[in-house]
C-alpha positions in Angstrom: 72.8 92.7 127.0 76.1 92.0 125.3 76.1 93.4 121.8 78.9 92.8 119.4 82.2 93.7 121.2 84.3 92.6 118.2 84.1 95.5 115.8 86.5 95.7 112.9 86.1 99.4 112.6 87.1 100.1 116.2 90.3 102.0 116.7 93.1 99.8 118.1 93.9 100.3 121.8 90.7 102.3 122.2 88.4 100.5 124.7 84.8 101.9 124.3 83.2 99.9 127.1 79.5 100.6 128.0 78.3 100.7 131.6 75.3 98.4 132.2 72.1 100.3 132.6 70.8 100.9 136.1 67.7 98.9 135.6 69.4 95.7 134.5 68.2 92.6 136.4 70.8 90.7 138.5 70.2 87.6 136.4 70.8 89.3 133.1 73.9 91.0 134.5 75.2 87.7 135.8 74.6 85.8 132.6 76.4 88.6 130.7 79.4 88.4 133.0 79.6 84.6 132.5 79.5 85.1 128.7 82.2 87.8 128.8 84.4 85.7 131.1 84.1 82.7 128.8 85.0 84.9 125.8 88.1 86.2 127.6 89.1 82.7 128.7 88.8 81.4 125.1 91.8 83.6 124.2 93.9 81.0 126.0 94.1 79.1 122.7 95.0 82.1 120.6 98.5 83.3 119.7 99.9 86.3 121.6 102.9 87.7 119.7 103.5 90.0 122.7 102.2 90.4 126.3 102.2 86.6 126.8 102.8 86.6 130.5 100.3 89.4 131.2 97.6 87.8 129.1 98.2 84.4 130.7 97.8 85.8 134.2 94.7 87.8 133.3 93.0 84.8 131.8 93.8 82.7 134.9 92.2 85.3 137.2 89.1 85.8 135.0 88.7 82.0 134.9 88.5 81.8 138.6 85.9 84.6 138.7 83.9 82.8 136.1 83.6 79.8 138.4 82.3 82.2 141.1 79.6 83.7 138.7 78.6 80.2 137.5 78.0 79.0 141.1 75.8 82.0 141.9 73.8 81.3 138.8 73.5 77.5 139.4 72.3 78.1 142.9 69.9 80.9 141.9 71.2 83.1 144.6 69.7 86.5 145.3 72.2 89.4 145.1 72.2 92.5 147.3 72.2 96.0 145.8 75.8 96.5 146.7 76.8 93.2 145.0 75.0 94.2 141.8 77.0 97.5 141.8 80.2 95.5 142.1 79.2 93.2 139.3 78.4 96.2 137.1 81.9 97.5 137.6 83.4 94.1 136.8 81.2 94.0 133.7 82.6 97.3 132.5 86.2 96.2 133.2 85.7 92.8 131.5 84.6 94.6 128.3 87.8 96.6 128.3 89.9 93.5 128.9 88.2 91.8 125.9 88.9 94.8 123.7 92.5 94.7 124.8 92.8 91.0 124.1 91.3 91.6 120.6 94.0 94.1 119.9 96.8 91.9 121.2 95.7 89.0 118.9 94.5 91.2 116.0 95.6 90.1 112.5 98.2 92.4 111.2 98.7 94.3 114.5 101.7 92.3 115.8 104.4 94.8 115.1 102.4 97.7 116.3 101.6 95.9 119.6 105.3 95.2 120.0 106.1 98.9 119.6 103.3 99.9 121.9 104.1 97.2 124.4 104.9 99.6 127.3 101.5 101.3 126.9 99.7 97.9 126.6 101.4 96.7 129.7 100.1 99.7 131.5 96.6 99.0 130.3 96.8 95.4 131.7 98.0 96.8 135.0 95.2 99.4 135.2 92.4 96.9 134.3 93.5 94.3 136.8 93.6 97.0 139.5 90.0 97.9 138.6 89.1 94.2 139.1 90.9 94.3 142.4 89.0 97.4 143.5 85.6 95.9 142.6 86.4 92.7 144.5 87.7 94.6 147.6 84.3 96.3 148.1 82.2 93.2 147.2 80.2 91.9 150.2 81.3 88.3 149.9 79.8 87.5 153.3 76.3 88.2 151.8 76.8 85.9 148.9 76.0 82.3 149.8 78.6 80.4 147.8 80.9 77.6 149.0 83.9 78.5 151.2 86.4 77.1 148.7 85.0 79.5 146.0 85.1 82.4 148.4 88.7 81.6 149.2 89.5 81.6 145.5 87.8 85.0 145.0 89.7 86.5 147.9 92.9 85.1 146.5 92.2 86.7 143.2 91.5 90.0 144.9 94.8 89.9 146.7 96.8 88.9 143.7 95.1 91.5 141.5 96.0 94.2 143.9 99.6 93.1 144.3 100.3 91.6 140.9 103.2 93.2 139.0 102.1 93.5 135.4 105.5 94.5 134.0 106.9 94.9 130.5 108.0 91.5 129.2 111.9 91.6 128.9 111.6 89.7 125.6 109.1 92.2 124.2 111.4 95.1 125.3 114.4 93.5 123.7 112.7 93.0 120.3 111.2 96.5 120.4 114.7 97.9 120.8 115.9 95.8 118.0 113.2 97.2 115.7 114.3 100.7 116.7 117.9 99.8 115.9 116.9 98.6 112.5 114.9 101.8 111.8 117.9 103.8 112.9 120.1 102.0 110.4 117.6 102.7 107.6 117.6 106.4 108.5 121.4 106.5 108.3 121.3 104.9 104.8 122.6 101.5 106.1 120.9 98.4 104.9 120.2 96.3 108.1 121.4 92.7 108.5 119.1 90.0 107.3 119.4 88.0 110.5 118.4 91.0 112.7 115.2 91.4 110.6 114.5 87.7 110.7 114.8 87.6 114.5 112.1 90.2 114.8 109.8 88.5 112.3 110.3 85.1 114.0 109.5 86.5 117.4 106.3 88.0 116.1 105.3 84.8 114.3 105.3 86.6 110.9 106.2 83.5 108.8 104.7 84.1 105.4 104.4 86.8 102.8 100.7 87.2 103.5 101.4 87.7 107.3 103.8 90.5 106.4 101.3 92.0 104.0 98.6 92.1 106.7 101.0 94.0 108.9 101.4 96.6 106.1 97.7 96.9 105.6 97.0 97.4 109.3 99.7 100.0 109.7 98.4 101.9 106.7 94.9 101.8 108.2 96.3 103.3 111.4 97.8 106.2 109.4 94.4 106.8 107.9 92.8 106.9 111.4 95.5 109.3 112.7 94.9 111.7 109.8 91.1 111.5 110.2 91.4 112.6 113.8 93.8 115.4 112.9 96.2 113.8 115.2 99.3 113.1 113.2 102.0 112.9 115.8 102.5 109.2 115.3 102.2 109.2 111.5 105.9 109.5 110.8 106.6 106.5 113.1 103.8 104.5 111.6 105.2 105.4 108.1 108.6 104.1 109.2 107.1 100.8 110.2 105.3 100.5 106.9 108.6 101.1 105.1 110.2 98.4 107.2 107.4 95.9 106.6 107.3 96.6 102.9 111.0 95.9 102.8 110.5 92.6 104.8 107.7 91.5 102.6 109.8 91.8 99.4 113.2 90.8 100.7 112.6 88.2 103.3 109.8 86.2 101.8 110.7 84.5 98.6 107.5 82.6 98.2 104.3 84.6 97.4 101.1 83.3 98.9 99.5 83.7 95.5 96.1 82.3 96.3 95.7 85.1 98.9 97.6 87.6 96.9 95.1 87.5 94.1 92.4 88.6 96.5 94.5 91.6 97.6 94.8 93.5 94.3 91.6 93.9 92.4 91.5 94.5 88.6 92.2 98.1 87.8 89.1 100.1 86.9 89.5 103.6 85.6 86.9 106.2 84.9 85.6 109.6 85.7 83.9 108.9 89.0 82.0 111.9 90.0 83.1 113.1 93.4 79.7 114.8 93.8 78.2 111.3 94.2 80.5 110.8 97.3 79.7 114.1 99.0 77.5 114.3 102.1 74.3 116.2 101.2 74.6 118.2 104.5 78.3 119.2 104.7 79.0 118.8 100.9 82.4 117.2 101.8 83.6 113.8 100.8 82.0 111.3 103.3 84.6 109.6 105.6 82.1 107.4 107.4 78.9 107.1 105.2 75.8 105.9 107.1 72.2 105.3 105.9 69.1 106.6 107.8 65.6 105.1 107.9 64.6 107.0 104.7 67.3 105.2 102.7 69.4 108.4 102.3 73.1 108.3 103.0 75.1 111.0 105.0 78.4 111.3 106.6 78.1 110.1 110.2 79.5 113.3 111.7 77.1 115.6 109.8 73.9 113.6 110.5 74.8 113.2 114.1 75.0 116.9 114.5 71.7 117.3 112.7 70.0 114.8 115.0 71.6 116.3 118.1 70.0 119.6 117.2 66.6 118.0 117.6 65.8 117.5 113.9 63.8 114.4 113.1 63.3 115.0 109.4 65.6 113.6 106.7 67.6 116.6 105.4 67.4 115.5 101.8 63.8 114.1 101.4 62.1 116.1 104.2 60.4 112.8 105.4 60.2 112.0 109.1 62.8 109.6 110.4 61.1 106.5 112.0 64.2 106.0 114.2 67.7 107.4 114.7 69.6 104.3 113.8 72.6 104.9 111.6 73.5 101.9 109.5 77.1 101.9 108.1 77.2 101.9 104.3 80.3 99.8 103.9 80.0 99.4 100.1 79.9 103.1 99.5 82.8 103.6 102.0 84.9 101.1 100.0 84.1 102.9 96.7 85.0 106.3 98.2 88.3 104.9 99.5 89.1 103.3 96.1 88.2 106.7 94.4 90.5 108.5 96.8 93.4 106.0 96.3 93.1 106.2 92.5 93.0 110.0 92.5 95.7 110.5 95.1 93.3 112.1 97.4 93.9 111.9 101.2 90.4 110.8 102.5 91.5 111.5 106.0 92.1 115.2 105.2 89.2 115.5 102.8 87.3 118.0 104.9 88.0 121.4 103.5 90.7 120.0 101.2 89.2 117.2 99.2 91.7 117.5 96.4 94.8 117.2 98.6 97.3 114.9 96.9 100.4 115.8 98.8 100.3 113.1 101.5 102.2 110.5 99.4 104.3 112.9 97.3 106.9 113.0 100.1 107.9 110.0 102.2 106.2 109.6 105.6 109.6 109.7 107.3 113.4 109.5 106.5 113.2 105.8 107.5 110.4 105.1 105.0 112.4 107.0 102.3 115.6 105.0 102.7 113.8 101.7 103.1 111.9 102.4 99.8 115.1 103.3 98.0 116.8 100.0 99.1 113.7 98.1 98.2 113.4 99.7 94.7 117.0 98.7 93.9 116.4 95.2 95.2 113.3 94.7 93.0 115.1 96.2 90.0 117.9 93.6 90.4 115.3 90.7 90.7 113.6 91.9 87.5 116.9 91.5 85.6 118.8 88.7 87.3 116.1 86.7 89.2 114.5 83.4 88.3 111.1 83.5 86.4 109.3 83.1 89.8 111.4 85.9 91.3 110.7 88.2 88.4 107.0 87.5 88.7 107.1 88.3 92.5 109.1 91.5 91.9 106.5 92.7 89.4 103.7 91.9 91.9 105.6 93.8 94.7 105.9 96.9 92.4 102.2 96.6 91.6 101.4 96.8 95.3 104.0 99.5 96.2 103.0 101.9 93.4 99.3 101.5 93.8 98.5 104.7 95.7 101.9 106.2 96.7 103.5 108.8 94.5 106.9 108.7 96.3 107.1 104.9 95.8 106.4 105.4 92.1 109.2 107.9 91.8 111.7 105.6 93.6 110.8 102.6 91.4 111.1 104.6 88.2 114.5 106.0 89.3 115.6 102.4 89.9 115.0 101.6 86.2 112.3 99.1 86.7 110.2 100.1 83.7 112.4 98.6 80.9 112.6 95.3 82.7 108.8 95.3 83.3 108.3 95.9 79.6 110.4 92.9 78.8 108.2 90.7 81.0 105.1 91.5 78.8 106.3 89.2 76.0 106.8 86.2 78.3 104.3 83.3 77.8 103.2 83.4 81.4 99.8 84.7 82.3 100.5 85.6 85.9 103.8 87.4 85.0 102.1 89.3 82.2 99.2 90.4 84.5 101.6 91.6 87.2 103.9 93.4 84.8 101.2 95.3 82.9 99.5 96.2 86.2 102.8 97.5 87.6 103.4 99.5 84.5 99.8 100.9 84.8 100.6 102.2 88.3 103.9 103.7 87.2 102.2 105.3 84.1 100.4 107.6 86.5 103.7 109.3 87.1 104.8 111.9 84.6 108.3 110.4 84.3 106.8 107.0 84.1 104.8 107.9 81.0 107.9 109.1 79.3 110.0 106.1 80.3 107.3 103.7 78.8 107.1 105.6 75.5 110.9 106.1 75.1 111.6 102.4 75.8 109.3 101.2 73.1 106.5 100.3 75.5 103.6 101.4 73.4 104.0 98.6 70.9 104.3 96.0 73.7 101.3 97.4 75.5 99.2 97.3 72.3 100.3 93.7 71.8 98.9 92.9 75.3 95.7 94.7 74.4 95.3 92.6 71.3 96.7 89.2 72.3 97.0 89.3 76.1 97.0 86.0 77.8 94.0 87.0 79.9 91.1 89.5 79.9 92.6 91.1 83.0 95.9 91.8 81.1 93.9 93.2 78.2 91.8 95.5 80.3 94.8 96.7 82.3 96.6 97.5 79.0 93.6 99.6 78.1 93.8 101.4 81.4 97.5 102.1 80.8 96.7 103.6 77.4 94.3 105.9 79.2 97.0 107.3 81.4 99.5 107.6 78.5 96.8 109.5 76.6 96.8 112.3 79.2 99.9 113.6 77.3 98.9 115.5 74.2 101.7 114.1 71.9 101.1 110.6 73.2 97.4 110.8 72.3 98.3 111.5 68.7 100.9 108.8 68.7 98.5 106.2 70.1 95.7 107.2 67.7 98.1 106.7 64.7 98.8 103.2 65.7 96.5 101.1 63.5 95.8 98.5 66.2 95.1 100.9 69.1 91.5 102.0 68.6 90.3 98.7 67.0 91.9 96.9 70.0 89.9 99.0 72.4 86.7 98.5 70.4 87.3 94.7 70.5 87.6 94.9 74.3 84.3 96.7 74.5 82.8 93.7 72.6 84.4 90.9 74.6 85.5 92.4 77.9 84.0 92.2 81.4 82.3 95.3 82.8 85.7 96.4 84.0 87.2 95.9 80.6 84.5 97.7 78.8 84.8 100.6 81.2 88.6 100.8 80.7 88.2 100.7 76.9 85.5 103.3 76.9 87.5 105.7 79.1 90.7 105.2 77.0 88.7 106.0 73.9 87.4 109.2 75.6 90.9 110.3 76.3 92.0 109.7 72.7 89.0 111.8 71.5 90.7 114.8 73.1 92.8 114.7 69.9 90.3 115.7 67.1 91.9 113.5 64.4 91.1 110.4 66.5 87.3 111.0 66.2 87.2 109.7 62.6 89.2 106.6 63.6 86.8 105.9 66.4 83.8 106.1 64.1 85.4 103.9 61.4 86.1 101.2 64.0 82.4 100.8 64.5 82.3 102.1 68.0 78.9 103.9 68.1 76.6 100.8 67.9 78.6 99.2 70.8 78.2 102.3 72.9 74.5 102.5 72.3 74.2 98.8 73.2 75.9 99.6 76.6 73.3 102.3 77.3 70.5 99.9 76.5 71.8 96.9 78.5 74.3 97.8 81.2 73.2 98.2 84.8 76.6 99.6 85.8 76.1 103.3 86.5 79.7 104.3 86.1 80.1 102.5 82.8 76.9 104.2 81.5 78.2 107.6 82.6 81.6 107.1 80.9 79.8 105.8 77.7 77.7 108.9 77.7 80.8 111.0 77.8 82.2 109.3 74.7 78.9 109.7 72.8 78.7 113.4 73.8 82.2 113.9 72.4 81.4 112.1 69.1 78.2 114.1 68.7 80.1 117.3 68.6 81.0 116.9 64.9 78.7 116.2 62.0 80.0 112.7 61.1 79.6 111.6 64.7 76.1 113.0 65.0 75.0 111.2 61.8 76.5 107.9 63.1 74.6 108.3 66.4 71.3 109.2 64.7 71.6 106.2 62.4 71.3 103.9 65.5 67.9 105.5 66.2 69.1 106.1 69.8 67.3 109.4 70.5 64.6 107.9 72.6 67.2 105.9 74.6 69.2 109.0 75.3 66.2 110.9 76.5 65.1 108.0 78.7 68.6 107.8 80.2 68.4 111.6 80.9 65.2 111.0 82.9 66.5 107.9 84.8 70.1 108.7 85.5 71.0 109.5 89.1 74.4 110.9 88.1 74.6 114.7 87.5 77.5 114.1 85.1 75.4 111.5 83.2 72.5 114.0 82.9 74.9 116.7 81.6 76.4 114.3 79.0 72.8 113.4 77.8 71.9 117.1 77.4 75.1 117.8 75.7 74.5 114.9 73.2 71.0 116.0 72.5 72.0 119.6 71.9 74.8 118.5 69.5 72.5 116.2 67.6 70.0 119.0 67.1 72.8 121.3 65.9 74.6 118.8 63.7 71.8 116.4 62.8 69.3 118.8 61.3 65.6 119.3 61.7 64.8 115.6 61.7 66.5 115.2 65.1 64.7 118.2 66.5 61.4 116.9 65.2 61.9 113.5 67.0 62.8 115.3 70.3 59.9 117.7 70.0 57.5 114.8 70.1 58.6 113.7 73.5 56.5 115.5 76.1 58.6 114.4 79.0 61.9 115.9 77.7 61.0 119.5 78.5 60.3 118.5 82.1 63.7 116.9 82.4 65.3 120.0 81.0 63.5 122.3 83.4 64.5 120.1 86.3 68.2 120.3 85.2 68.0 124.1 85.4 67.7 123.9 89.2 69.6 120.7 89.9 72.5 121.0 87.4 75.6 123.1 87.4 75.9 126.3 85.5 77.5 124.6 82.4 74.7 122.0 82.3 72.0 124.6 82.8 73.3 126.7 80.0 73.1 123.7 77.6 69.6 122.8 78.8 68.5 126.4 78.1 70.0 126.2 74.6 68.2 122.9 73.9 64.9 124.3 75.2 65.2 127.3 73.0 65.7 125.1 69.9 62.6 123.0 70.8 60.5 126.1 71.5 61.5 127.6 68.2 60.6 124.4 66.4 57.2 124.3 68.0 56.6 128.0 67.1 57.7 127.4 63.6 55.6 124.3 63.2 52.5 126.1 64.6 53.0 129.1 62.3 53.4 126.8 59.2 50.3 124.9 60.3 48.3 128.2 60.6 49.6 129.5 57.3 48.6 126.3 55.5 45.1 126.4 57.2 44.2 130.0 56.1 44.2 129.4 52.3 42.2 126.2 52.9 39.5 128.2 54.7 39.4 130.8 51.9 38.9 128.2 49.2 36.0 126.7 51.1 34.4 130.2 51.5 34.7 130.6 47.7 32.8 127.5 47.1 
């Protein structure tokens, strides 16, 4: 009867309890009540940063009621209809209490629970009153339990109806202290260290990772608020994020590095196609992707509306749904979130404005702005005057802060962190080099950041990391940084002229992980936007490596990006010849047939068209022998975009002309032969 009440995707302080069904047996209901009671009582061993008194009193009362339920079960007593109704109400209330306990002890939610302590106290009060109401109407005289147990239950009923669940004075005092600190930030006054430490100690935030969990939770709440189009608390949440970011960097000297490494993944860049992340029904970016019984994925909101309208066919395949179960597609959701973070897209506001990048351009609040400015100056000082460990930690903090926030990047750049980060690249310390190059990568996404890197001699240092980096992660991050620098026309030319740049990227394609290969491929693609770099890419022996990726890689994104580079190289005669020399035409046509990416299909068609145009009749002859190619091109006329369809029509015309010419020549050669036979 009890499903999973602990759901990580549940909104905090939302208590979605479900009333027991009317036909539930008394034995099942009783067993479920005992399980719920035990689960609530188990919270006695957990740490409550706030609401300690209210939680303790609630657990005490639920513990007594558990004894009552267990005695009924042990004695196999028959329950009257009115008793079952009361137990159903208790079951509903117990669910809500468990949800509330989950939130009060939730990892990362301590500061938010403190600031919402008055509301949480009210929730405790309301729920205990609900318990009292159910016990008041319960016919205890019809339940044959011991007198002592009855007395305990009656005592709980009285205490629950009269208990004063009030705001803990200590919680109230610390919440006011937080508000005072926020007020100081807003006025441009850096708060006292001891005041901040007092708040953190009270909440049990003792390590860097504890503080980081608070930041992640608060940012998650901002996302929820935006997705519900209810942004009234977003500025306050943003202020708390700014406060905790400041605490994380300033208060905690020691980095929990074992955990920290799990918090920032290697940077992967590429041209992820947002079309792959759109719901087939609404055509908007999916916020909550779910999979139906046919294996197709839709946004939960869209497919629920479809089902509610009485449709039992899969919208995309037309097959009948065997059930209406919606299975969360967590992997796809993470990919979409990563895509939105990398592109500066606000996923929460993606409906109707999928390309909105304004959310992080401005600070969430004046408090967040001032806290970030203080923090940027602090980190800049540590990069210059700190110990080697402090410099490493400062670089890591910048890496985190600049990851997906444009305002943070601008503050960090204004604080002159880039020259100091560049200096760290030459240190013989793998961790410091990784953090420094990753921080520079994030800052290179900002227009001023690109300029600062180039003007401070950063290109040479980044190329040195690409060639001789102390780890593969550092090398592949250097490649990603080159990609962002290449978005500026004059920098593309500058990078291409460096003799070690393109060979370094090609070497990374050879030895790198899938992430490294992808970063190198995309960086090369960006450099090819400067025509003079095409020859350099060919001379570096890039084409055979790209073809090998097509033949062997199972990473769809890497294959799509590789196709983009091949299509670009095929646009000139030298590139077309190099591609044809690898005998890769059958591989490209097979990729066209198998690819699930619209972008990948378009790159395949573009490549084949360029090879026919620049490679001569031999390339056309090979393609004309493939009977499946024409079917793939016809399919693209309906499924592809206008640009892709235009290229497909051009290629089909070339193939048709070749067939007609070949047929005419065959007929012409056959006629004289017939005449000669007639003469004989």
